The first five atom37 places (N, CA, C, CB, O) and aatype in JSON, in Angstrom:
{
  "aatype": [20, 20, 20, 20, 20, 20, 20, 20, 20, 20, 20, 20, 20, 20, 20, 20, 20, 20, 20, 20, 20, 20, 20, 20, 20, 20, 20, 20, 20, 20, 20, 20, 20, 20, 20, 20, 20, 20, 20, 20, 20, 20, 20, 20, 20, 20, 20, 20, 20, 20, 20, 20, 20, 20, 20, 20, 20, 20, 20, 20, 20, 20, 20, 20, 20, 20, 20, 20, 20, 20, 20],
  "atom_mask": [
    [1, 1, 1, 1, 1],
    [1, 1, 1, 1, 1],
    [1, 1, 1, 1, 1],
    [1, 1, 1, 1, 1],
    [1, 1, 1, 1, 1],
    [1, 1, 1, 1, 1],
    [1, 1, 1, 1, 1],
    [1, 1, 1, 1, 1],
    [1, 1, 1, 1, 1],
    [1, 1, 1, 1, 1],
    [1, 1, 1, 1, 1],
    [1, 1, 1, 1, 1],
    [1, 1, 1, 1, 1],
    [1, 1, 1, 1, 1],
    [1, 1, 1, 1, 1],
    [1, 1, 1, 1, 1],
    [1, 1, 1, 1, 1],
    [1, 1, 1, 1, 1],
    [1, 1, 1, 1, 1],
    [1, 1, 1, 1, 1],
    [1, 1, 1, 1, 1],
    [1, 1, 1, 1, 1],
    [1, 1, 1, 1, 1],
    [1, 1, 1, 1, 1],
    [1, 1, 1, 1, 1],
    [1, 1, 1, 1, 1],
    [1, 1, 1, 1, 1],
    [1, 1, 1, 1, 1],
    [1, 1, 1, 1, 1],
    [1, 1, 1, 1, 1],
    [1, 1, 1, 1, 1],
    [1, 1, 1, 1, 1],
    [1, 1, 1, 1, 1],
    [1, 1, 1, 1, 1],
    [1, 1, 1, 1, 1],
    [1, 1, 1, 1, 1],
    [1, 1, 1, 1, 1],
    [1, 1, 1, 1, 1],
    [1, 1, 1, 1, 1],
    [1, 1, 1, 1, 1],
    [1, 1, 1, 1, 1],
    [1, 1, 1, 1, 1],
    [1, 1, 1, 1, 1],
    [1, 1, 1, 1, 1],
    [1, 1, 1, 1, 1],
    [1, 1, 1, 1, 1],
    [1, 1, 1, 1, 1],
    [1, 1, 1, 1, 1],
    [1, 1, 1, 1, 1],
    [1, 1, 1, 1, 1],
    [1, 1, 1, 1, 1],
    [1, 1, 1, 1, 1],
    [1, 1, 1, 1, 1],
    [1, 1, 1, 1, 1],
    [1, 1, 1, 1, 1],
    [1, 1, 1, 1, 1],
    [1, 1, 1, 1, 1],
    [1, 1, 1, 1, 1],
    [1, 1, 1, 1, 1],
    [1, 1, 1, 1, 1],
    [1, 1, 1, 1, 1],
    [1, 1, 1, 1, 1],
    [1, 1, 1, 1, 1],
    [1, 1, 1, 1, 1],
    [1, 1, 1, 1, 1],
    [1, 1, 1, 1, 1],
    [1, 1, 1, 1, 1],
    [1, 1, 1, 1, 1],
    [1, 1, 1, 1, 1],
    [1, 1, 1, 1, 1],
    [1, 1, 1, 1, 1]
  ],
  "atom_positions": [
    [[0.84, -1.17, 0.0], [0.0, 0.0, 0.0], [0.9, 1.24, 0.0], [-0.96, -0.01, 1.22], [1.8, 1.36, 0.83]],
    [[0.64, 2.14, -0.92], [1.47, 3.34, -1.01], [1.1, 4.32, 0.09], [1.32, 3.99, -2.39], [0.06, 4.22, 0.73]],
    [[1.98, 5.28, 0.28], [1.75, 6.3, 1.3], [0.5, 7.1, 0.99], [2.95, 7.23, 1.41], [-0.29, 7.4, 1.89]],
    [[0.3, 7.46, -0.27], [-0.89, 8.24, -0.64], [-2.17, 7.44, -0.41], [-0.81, 8.67, -2.11], [-3.18, 7.99, 0.01]],
    [[-2.12, 6.16, -0.69], [-3.28, 5.3, -0.47], [-3.6, 5.21, 1.02], [-3.05, 3.9, -1.05], [-4.76, 5.29, 1.42]],
    [[-2.56, 5.05, 1.84], [-2.75, 5.0, 3.28], [-3.33, 6.31, 3.8], [-1.43, 4.69, 3.99], [-4.23, 6.32, 4.64]],
    [[-2.8, 7.41, 3.29], [-3.27, 8.73, 3.71], [-4.73, 8.93, 3.33], [-2.41, 9.83, 3.08], [-5.53, 9.39, 4.14]],
    [[-5.08, 8.58, 2.1], [-6.47, 8.72, 1.65], [-7.4, 7.86, 2.48], [-6.59, 8.36, 0.16], [-8.48, 8.3, 2.87]],
    [[-6.99, 6.63, 2.75], [-7.81, 5.72, 3.55], [-8.04, 6.3, 4.96], [-7.15, 4.33, 3.64], [-9.15, 6.26, 5.49]],
    [[-6.97, 6.82, 5.55], [-7.09, 7.43, 6.87], [-8.05, 8.62, 6.83], [-5.72, 7.87, 7.39], [-8.91, 8.76, 7.7]],
    [[-7.89, 9.48, 5.84], [-8.73, 10.68, 5.74], [-10.19, 10.32, 5.47], [-8.2, 11.59, 4.63], [-11.09, 11.04, 5.9]],
    [[-10.42, 9.23, 4.76], [-11.79, 8.78, 4.5], [-12.46, 8.25, 5.77], [-11.81, 7.71, 3.42], [-13.67, 8.37, 5.94]],
    [[-11.66, 7.66, 6.65], [-12.2, 7.02, 7.85], [-12.18, 7.89, 9.1], [-11.43, 5.78, 8.12], [-12.86, 7.57, 10.08]],
    [[-11.44, 8.98, 9.08], [-11.31, 9.82, 10.26], [-11.68, 11.26, 9.94], [-9.87, 9.76, 10.82], [-11.23, 11.82, 8.94]],
    [[-12.51, 11.84, 10.78], [-12.83, 13.26, 10.64], [-11.82, 14.07, 11.44], [-14.28, 13.56, 11.12], [-11.4, 13.64, 12.52]],
    [[-11.43, 15.23, 10.94], [-10.59, 16.11, 11.76], [-11.38, 16.51, 13.02], [-10.15, 17.38, 10.96], [-12.6, 16.62, 12.98]],
    [[-10.69, 16.71, 14.1], [-11.33, 17.05, 15.37], [-12.27, 18.25, 15.21], [-10.28, 17.34, 16.44], [-13.35, 18.27, 15.81]],
    [[-11.87, 19.24, 14.44], [-12.7, 20.43, 14.26], [-14.05, 20.1, 13.63], [-11.97, 21.45, 13.39], [-15.02, 20.84, 13.81]],
    [[-14.14, 19.0, 12.92], [-15.39, 18.64, 12.25], [-16.3, 17.74, 13.09], [-15.08, 17.95, 10.96], [-17.41, 17.43, 12.66]],
    [[-15.86, 17.32, 14.25], [-16.68, 16.44, 15.08], [-17.98, 17.12, 15.47], [-15.9, 16.01, 16.34], [-19.05, 16.53, 15.37]],
    [[-17.9, 18.37, 15.93], [-19.11, 19.09, 16.33], [-20.03, 19.27, 15.14], [-18.76, 20.45, 16.94], [-21.25, 19.14, 15.27]],
    [[-19.48, 19.57, 13.98], [-20.28, 19.72, 12.77], [-20.97, 18.4, 12.44], [-19.41, 20.18, 11.58], [-22.15, 18.39, 12.08]],
    [[-20.25, 17.31, 12.56], [-20.83, 15.99, 12.28], [-21.93, 15.66, 13.29], [-19.74, 14.9, 12.31], [-22.96, 15.11, 12.93]],
    [[-21.7, 16.0, 14.55], [-22.73, 15.75, 15.57], [-23.98, 16.59, 15.3], [-22.18, 16.05, 16.97], [-25.1, 16.11, 15.47]],
    [[-23.78, 17.83, 14.88], [-24.93, 18.68, 14.56], [-25.74, 18.09, 13.41], [-24.46, 20.11, 14.2], [-26.97, 18.19, 13.4]],
    [[-25.07, 17.49, 12.45], [-25.76, 16.87, 11.31], [-26.59, 15.66, 11.76], [-24.75, 16.45, 10.23], [-27.57, 15.31, 11.1]],
    [[-26.21, 15.04, 12.85], [-26.91, 13.86, 13.37], [-27.76, 14.2, 14.59], [-25.9, 12.76, 13.74], [-28.2, 13.31, 15.32]],
    [[-28.0, 15.48, 14.81], [-28.69, 15.95, 16.02], [-30.05, 15.28, 16.22], [-28.88, 17.45, 15.94], [-30.38, 14.9, 17.35]],
    [[-30.84, 15.13, 15.16], [-32.17, 14.53, 15.3], [-32.08, 13.08, 15.8], [-32.91, 14.57, 13.97], [-32.85, 12.66, 16.66]],
    [[-31.13, 12.34, 15.24], [-30.97, 10.94, 15.66], [-30.46, 10.86, 17.1], [-30.0, 10.21, 14.72], [-30.93, 10.04, 17.89]],
    [[-29.5, 11.72, 17.43], [-28.95, 11.74, 18.79], [-30.06, 12.1, 19.78], [-27.78, 12.76, 18.9], [-30.17, 11.48, 20.84]],
    [[-30.87, 13.1, 19.43], [-31.97, 13.52, 20.3], [-32.96, 12.38, 20.51], [-32.69, 14.73, 19.7], [-33.38, 12.12, 21.64]],
    [[-33.34, 11.71, 19.43], [-34.3, 10.61, 19.55], [-33.76, 9.49, 20.43], [-34.63, 10.06, 18.16], [-34.48, 8.96, 21.28]],
    [[-32.5, 9.12, 20.23], [-31.9, 8.07, 21.05], [-31.84, 8.5, 22.52], [-30.5, 7.73, 20.54], [-32.18, 7.73, 23.42]],
    [[-31.4, 9.73, 22.75], [-31.27, 10.24, 24.12], [-32.63, 10.29, 24.82], [-30.63, 11.63, 24.11], [-32.75, 9.88, 25.98]],
    [[-33.63, 10.79, 24.13], [-34.97, 10.89, 24.72], [-35.63, 9.52, 24.9], [-35.85, 11.79, 23.87], [-36.56, 9.37, 25.69]],
    [[-35.16, 8.54, 24.15], [-35.68, 7.18, 24.29], [-35.01, 6.41, 25.42], [-35.5, 6.42, 22.98], [-35.33, 5.25, 25.67]],
    [[-34.07, 7.07, 26.1], [-33.44, 6.46, 27.27], [-32.12, 5.78, 27.02], [-34.36, 5.49, 27.84], [-31.59, 5.11, 27.92]],
    [[-31.56, 5.92, 25.82], [-30.26, 5.31, 25.56], [-29.16, 6.07, 26.29], [-29.97, 5.27, 24.04], [-29.2, 7.3, 26.38]],
    [[-28.2, 5.34, 26.81], [-27.07, 5.93, 27.52], [-26.09, 6.54, 26.53], [-26.36, 4.87, 28.4], [-26.06, 6.19, 25.35]],
    [[-25.29, 7.46, 27.04], [-24.31, 8.15, 26.21], [-23.4, 7.14, 25.51], [-23.47, 9.12, 27.05], [-23.15, 7.27, 24.31]],
    [[-22.9, 6.14, 26.24], [-21.98, 5.18, 25.61], [-22.67, 4.38, 24.5], [-21.42, 4.22, 26.67], [-22.02, 3.98, 23.54]],
    [[-23.98, 4.16, 24.63], [-24.71, 3.45, 23.57], [-24.84, 4.32, 22.32], [-26.1, 3.02, 24.07], [-24.74, 3.83, 21.2]],
    [[-25.07, 5.61, 22.52], [-25.19, 6.53, 21.38], [-23.83, 6.67, 20.69], [-25.71, 7.92, 21.84], [-23.77, 6.72, 19.46]],
    [[-22.76, 6.73, 21.48], [-21.41, 6.78, 20.91], [-21.17, 5.54, 20.04], [-20.33, 6.87, 22.03], [-20.63, 5.64, 18.94]],
    [[-21.57, 4.38, 20.54], [-21.41, 3.13, 19.79], [-22.22, 3.17, 18.5], [-21.85, 1.92, 20.65], [-21.73, 2.77, 17.44]],
    [[-23.46, 3.65, 18.57], [-24.32, 3.77, 17.39], [-23.66, 4.66, 16.32], [-25.7, 4.36, 17.78], [-23.63, 4.3, 15.15]],
    [[-23.13, 5.8, 16.74], [-22.49, 6.72, 15.79], [-21.25, 6.08, 15.16], [-22.11, 8.03, 16.49], [-20.99, 6.25, 13.97]],
    [[-20.48, 5.35, 15.98], [-19.27, 4.71, 15.47], [-19.61, 3.61, 14.47], [-18.46, 4.12, 16.63], [-18.98, 3.53, 13.41]],
    [[-20.59, 2.78, 14.77], [-20.95, 1.68, 13.89], [-21.65, 2.17, 12.63], [-21.85, 0.69, 14.62], [-21.33, 1.73, 11.52]],
    [[-22.59, 3.08, 12.79], [-23.42, 3.52, 11.67], [-22.7, 4.49, 10.74], [-24.66, 4.17, 12.2], [-22.83, 4.39, 9.52]],
    [[-21.94, 5.42, 11.31], [-21.34, 6.49, 10.5], [-19.82, 6.52, 10.55], [-21.86, 7.81, 10.95], [-19.2, 7.4, 9.95]],
    [[-19.21, 5.58, 11.26], [-17.76, 5.6, 11.47], [-17.34, 6.93, 12.09], [-17.0, 5.36, 10.13], [-16.27, 7.47, 11.78]],
    [[-18.19, 7.45, 12.95], [-17.96, 8.72, 13.62], [-17.46, 8.43, 15.04], [-19.25, 9.59, 13.65], [-18.24, 8.04, 15.91]],
    [[-16.18, 8.61, 15.24], [-15.58, 8.34, 16.54], [-15.6, 9.61, 17.38], [-14.13, 7.81, 16.39], [-15.02, 10.63, 17.01]],
    [[-16.27, 9.53, 18.51], [-16.31, 10.64, 19.45], [-16.28, 10.07, 20.86], [-17.58, 11.53, 19.23], [-16.62, 8.9, 21.08]],
    [[-15.88, 10.87, 21.8], [-15.82, 10.4, 23.18], [-17.17, 10.6, 23.87], [-14.71, 11.13, 23.96], [-18.01, 11.37, 23.41]],
    [[-17.35, 9.89, 24.96], [-18.58, 10.07, 25.75], [-18.67, 11.5, 26.28], [-18.63, 9.06, 26.92], [-19.75, 12.08, 26.34]],
    [[-17.52, 12.05, 26.65], [-17.5, 13.41, 27.18], [-17.92, 14.42, 26.12], [-16.1, 13.75, 27.71], [-18.69, 15.34, 26.41]],
    [[-17.43, 14.25, 24.9], [-17.79, 15.16, 23.81], [-19.27, 15.08, 23.5], [-16.97, 14.85, 22.56], [-19.93, 16.1, 23.33]],
    [[-19.8, 13.87, 23.44], [-21.22, 13.7, 23.15], [-22.07, 14.25, 24.29], [-21.54, 12.22, 22.91], [-23.1, 14.88, 24.04]],
    [[-21.67, 14.01, 25.52], [-22.41, 14.52, 26.67], [-22.46, 16.05, 26.64], [-21.77, 14.02, 27.98], [-23.5, 16.65, 26.89]],
    [[-21.33, 16.66, 26.35], [-21.27, 18.13, 26.25], [-22.16, 18.61, 25.11], [-19.8, 18.6, 26.02], [-22.88, 19.6, 25.27]],
    [[-22.13, 17.93, 23.98], [-22.97, 18.29, 22.84], [-24.45, 18.23, 23.23], [-22.69, 17.36, 21.64], [-25.21, 19.15, 22.91]],
    [[-24.85, 17.17, 23.9], [-26.25, 17.03, 24.3], [-26.66, 18.15, 25.25], [-26.48, 15.65, 24.97], [-27.73, 18.73, 25.11]],
    [[-25.81, 18.45, 26.22], [-26.12, 19.52, 27.17], [-26.24, 20.88, 26.48], [-25.05, 19.59, 28.26], [-27.12, 21.67, 26.8]],
    [[-25.35, 21.14, 25.52], [-25.32, 22.45, 24.87], [-26.34, 22.58, 23.74], [-23.95, 22.72, 24.33], [-26.94, 23.64, 23.57]],
    [[-26.54, 21.53, 22.97], [-27.37, 21.62, 21.77], [-28.8, 21.12, 21.96], [-26.73, 20.86, 20.67], [-29.73, 21.66, 21.36]],
    [[-28.98, 20.12, 22.77], [-30.29, 19.48, 22.86], [-31.08, 19.99, 24.07], [-30.14, 17.97, 22.94], [-32.29, 20.16, 23.99]],
    [[-30.41, 20.21, 25.16], [-31.12, 20.62, 26.37], [-31.21, 22.13, 26.51], [-30.42, 20.04, 27.59], [-31.23, 22.66, 27.62]],
    [[-31.27, 22.83, 25.4], [-31.38, 24.3, 25.44], [-32.75, 24.71, 25.92], [-31.11, 24.91, 24.05], [-33.04, 25.9, 26.02]]
  ]
}
């Protein structure tokens, strides 16, 4: 595997940290529905990772929910 191929694969699978909040905002409706349905933060993190390959921490998601959803 060439360096460019490895780089492209990494960039396809990983979002820059600055884009995590943007990605979470795009999934806000799904996150809200899961949260209001009683799913735990770690379960929502798992859902985002499996469904969208969106890796985020429980702390980041918890902060997002407090700031964006519980307004």
